[in-house]
N, C-alpha and C positions, 0 to 999 in steps of 0.2 A: 577457471574463469572463461576459457575458450568454449567450454560446453554450454555455458549460459548464452554466449553469443550465437552459437549454432542453434540453440533452442529458439531464441528470439527471431532469428532469420528464418528458421523453418516454419514459424507461425506467421510471421508478417508477410512473407512473399506470397503465399496463397491468399491471405487475407487482402492484401493490396490488389491482387488480380481480381478477386471476387468483387471488391468495392469498385474498381474501375469498370468491370463489366456491368455492374448494377447501374452505374452512372450512364453508361452508354445505352443500356436498355431503357432507362428513364427518358433520355433525350430522344431515342428512336420512337418511343410511345408518344411523346409530345409531337414529334414531326408527323407521325402517322395520324394522330388525331387532327392535326391541322390539315393534312392532305384529305382525310375523310370529310372534314367540314367543307373544304373547297369543292370536293366532288359532289357532295349533296347540294351545295349551292348551285353548282353547274347543272345538276339534274333538275333542280327546281326552276332554274331559268329556262332550260329546254322545255320543260312542261308548260311554263307560262307562254313561251313562244309558240308552242304547238297549239295551245288553247287560243291564242290570239289569231293564229292562222285559220283555225277551225271555227272562228266566230261567224255568226250569221251576217250576211251582207244585207244592209239596209237598202230597200228599193230606190230611195232617193240618191244614196251614194252610188248605186249601180248605174243609175241614169246619168249622174255627173261623170262617172268614169267612161260611160259609153259616148257621151258628147265629146270628151277630150280625146277619144280615139284609142283608149286603153281597153283591152279585153277584160271584162269583169268575170271572174271565176266564181262559180257556185261552190258550196261546201263540198259537194260530191266530187268536184273536179280537182281539188287540191291534192297533191301527191303526199302520201304519208311516208314517214321513215320506216325502215325495215323492222326495227325493234321498237316496242313501246317503252315508255318511261318506266312502267312497273317492272318490266323484265330487267332493265338496267339497274334499278334499285335492288332487286332480289340478287342479281349477280354481284353487285357491290357488297351487300351485306354478307353473302356467303364467303367472299374473300376475306372479310374481317374476321370471321370465325377461324379460318385456317391460320391466319397470321398470329392471332392470339394463342392458338394451340402450339404453334412452333416456338413462340417466345417462351411459353411456359415449359415446354420440353427442354429447351436450351438452358433455362434457368435451373431446372431440376437436375440436369446433367452436371452443371457446374457446382451446384450444392453438394451433390453426391461425391464429386471429385474432391471438393474441399474437405468433406468428412473423411474420405479415404486418406488424404494427406495427414489429417489429425490422427487417424488410426496408425499410420506409418510412423508418425512422430512418437506416439505412445509406445509402440513396439521397440523403436530404437532406444528410447529412454529406458525401457525395461531391460533391454539387453546390456545397458551400461551398468546396471546394478549388480 
């Protein structure tokens, strides 16, 4: 009777660990996707802001600003950020590829360890015969 309990525990402990890890991976993927979504929204807002800054100044608006004493800047005088939005998006997408590969490698490692535990259980059961 004790052997049955040893077999049950030998199977359930690695299985519970694998299921717990799978749940954590799923929640991390969900959080990562939310983070990616927010980052892309941030990049889109930065691009929209950059487009708004780079918009052509209407001569009437420039005259109004000149009358009010504010210096009107032309499109060429606006300072640009160091990196363009396209470079930010490319860097962001390259980081996603590496994170996905690391998650896949970690999951494969745990799956192999689980299979190794089942192999050890089989050899232990065979040694009892």
